[in-house]
N, C-alpha and C positions, 0 to 999 in steps of 0.2 A: 504494501501499501505507499502510496505517496505521502512523504514523509511533509506536514506545512510549519514553515519555520515564519514565525511573526517579529519585527523589531517595533519597536516603541521608542520615539523619539523624546528623550525629556530634554530638561534646562533652560534659563534664560526668561525663569517666570512659567513654564508647563505647572501643572499641579494635578491632573486627570491622567497622570502614566502610568499607576497602580491600578486603577481603578480598569483602566483599558486594558492594561494584560490581565487580568483576571478574567475578565470576561472572552476575551481570546480563550484560554485555556478551556473555562466553560464550555465554549461554544467548538473544543475539539481540536484547536491546536495544539502539534505535538513537542512543541517548543518556542516560549515566548520571551524574547528578550528587551529588555529595557535600558538601552542606550544614551549617554549624553554626546550633547553633538558634538564635543569635543573627543569622542569616543572615532564616531565618523573620520572627522579629522585624522588622526592620530591613526587610522587604519587599524585601532586595535580592537574595532568592530568594522566587519564587511558589508556595505549594502546589499553586492554579489551574492551574498549567502542566505538569503533571504526571498521568501517567493510574495511577500505580505508587509508592508510599511503602512506605521501607523501615527501620525501626525495627531496628539490626543489635544484636548482644552489646555488654556491656563490664560495668562495674560504675560503673551511675548513680551519681552522689554519695556515692562507696564504700560505695553500700550501706546512708549513714546512715537510720535510722527503717523500716529496711526495704527488701528488693531496687525500685528503682523507684519507692517512695512519694513521695520529694522530688520526683522527675522528672514526676510524676504533678500534682501540686500545683502544678508551674510552669506546666507544660502548661495546667491548668484556669484559672488567676487571670492568665497574662500575657494585656496583646492587643498587637498589632502598632502599627508607628507610623503606622497609618490608624486603629486603635481598634478592629479585628476582632477575635475572639477566637478563638485558635490550635486550641482544640477543636473550633468550629466551622467551620473551616473544612479540617479532617482531616473532620468527619464529610459537609460538601460535596464534598469529593474521593470519596469513597465513595457518596454519594447519585447523582453523576454518571457511575456505570459502574467507578468505579477499583477498584485494588485496595491492600490493606495487609496488610503483612507485619509479623510480631515476630519474631525470635532471640533465645531465651535473656532476656537482661535486658529486649530489645524486646517479648518474650510478657510476661514481668513488666509491662514499664507498660501493655502493652493492658488488661491484667488489673484493675489499680490505676486504670487511666481507667474501666473499667467499659464500653471497646467490646468485649469480650469476656466471657461469651459472647452478651448479649443476649440475653436469656431474654424474658417475657411483660411484664418490666419495663421493655425496650428497651434504649437505648444510654444510656451514661454511668450506668448504678447497677451499683455493684460487687457481684458476686455469688458469686463466689469470689476465691480469692489462690494465692497458690506460699508455702509455710512453709519452714525449712531442713529439710535431708534426714536424713531418718530415721538415717542414720548419724552423724549429728552431724558430719561435715568436709567438703571440696568434693572432689566426685567429678567426675574425668577420666578416662574412659575411652570406648569406641566400645561401640555398645548395638543390639541389633536390634528392631526396628520394624515395625510391621501398622497398615495403613493401613486405613481403616472405607470399604468402597464402598456403604452406605447412605448416606454424609458427602456434602455438596453442596460440601465444598471444594475449590475450582479448580485449589490448588496441588498435590491428592492423586489426582487424576484418572488413571483407567490403571496406580496404582503399587501394588502389594501390598505383598513382603516389602523393608525397606528397612536400610541399615547407615550409621547417624550416628556421629561424638562428639557428648558431652556434656562439660560442664565449670563446673558451678554447686555453687552451693552453699547455695540457694534453690530447688530445684525440686521441689518436693511440692507439687502441686495440690489441694485440700480446698476441697468447696464449703460454703454456708453453713450448709446442710443435707441431711437425706435428700433430702428434698422434691428440693432442688434440683440434687443429685447423679443422682437418677433423670431429671428433665428431658434436663438434657444426654445421658444415654441415649439416650433416647427420642426425642429431635429432633433425631440425628445433629450433634450438636455435637462431639461426641468424633469428631477427624480421623484421630488416630495414638494408638496404644499400645504402652507396652515390651513385649517379648515376650521368650518365652525362644528357643534355636535352633530348635526343633520350631516356630516363628511362635504358641505359644497365649501370650494377654496374662496377663502374672505381677504378683502381688506381691514375690515371690522376691528376695534383691538378690544378688547385684550385678545382674540381669537388667535389675531395675528399679530403677534407680539412687537413688533417692530414696524410696520407697516412698509415690509416688500417687497416690490413689483411685483404681480402676478401671485400675490402670494410664496412667492418661494422660499424654501426652508431648505431644500439641496438640489445639487446640479452633478451632472456626470458628462464626462467625457464621452466624443463619438462612439470607443469602445464600451463603456461601462465598464471599464477596471478601474476607471479614477471617481473617487465618491466625494462630496465635499457637503456637510449640512451642519445648521449653526444648533440643533437640537442635541440631546447628548445620550445617542443609546446605552451607551456601556453603565449610564447609571440606571438603567431599570435590568440587572442582571439576573433578580428573582421576584417573585411576586411579593414579597413583603417590601419591596421597594414603592409601589404603586400605592398612590393617596388613600387608596379604598380597599384595599388589601384584603381588608378582615371581614368584608359583605362577601365574602367570595372570591375563588380562584381567582389570578390573571393570566394571561397569557404573556410571559417575561418576552415581548417584541425587539428589546433590545440584544437579546440572546440570539433572538433568530435572524436577525441581521447580520450580525455578528457570521454564525452559522452557515449561510449563504454562501457569505466571502470563501468559509471553507471548504466547504462542499467542492464549492466551484474550481478551485486548486486542486483540490484532490481526483477530480474528473478533470479537468485542464492542466495537467502540469507543467510551472513554468520550465524553461528549456536552462 
């Protein structure tokens, strides 16, 4: 059976790495390693040895200059001890069939790096951003979500209505122009949307906690193997995480989402 190795990157303000590593193990990963950014630079940990890369939530660099802006510059301009580009190493992991997931701050990083949504301009071109919430405050609440059945996203396959917590101050997804927004919708890049309790995508606060265009909560690239979302699936790894857990059994949607990725890698081994 194909072994699935997961790398969870931490450092410079990341604070959700342990929950993220835990849910990867619960979802079936064979090995999960938490590595500091410096480990990648020093090559004590090599991206090439993993099939699944996760950028968890946190407050990279205190969100100075904008959420994940400084971190994106660090990844773009830092070389490893052998002289390779960290961004190219990430692209190589993806090119060999691997998965990349960014949660909250990790999603902000993928967007600032230009790894999402990867429209016609390709990777490393920034086409969208994540701005301050319309409420002008940090939002910490559970939200209803709907996955897009027309999206190629590996992580949302077979999932419909979801319920996850959000905790962010800069989660409003904005596109650089109307044409870009249309391309997101037409190309199936919108993998996840905020909904009301009936399951309809909404712009209404607080169901949409940040005012994101088209109620976008998560985006994928054309392959479906790079996925970023503002809600925290790793925070829903056990029925007791659910606010209403005492009223009956609850499906652990977060575990199912990570399980989709791990099952995909078992069936489609990265080279």
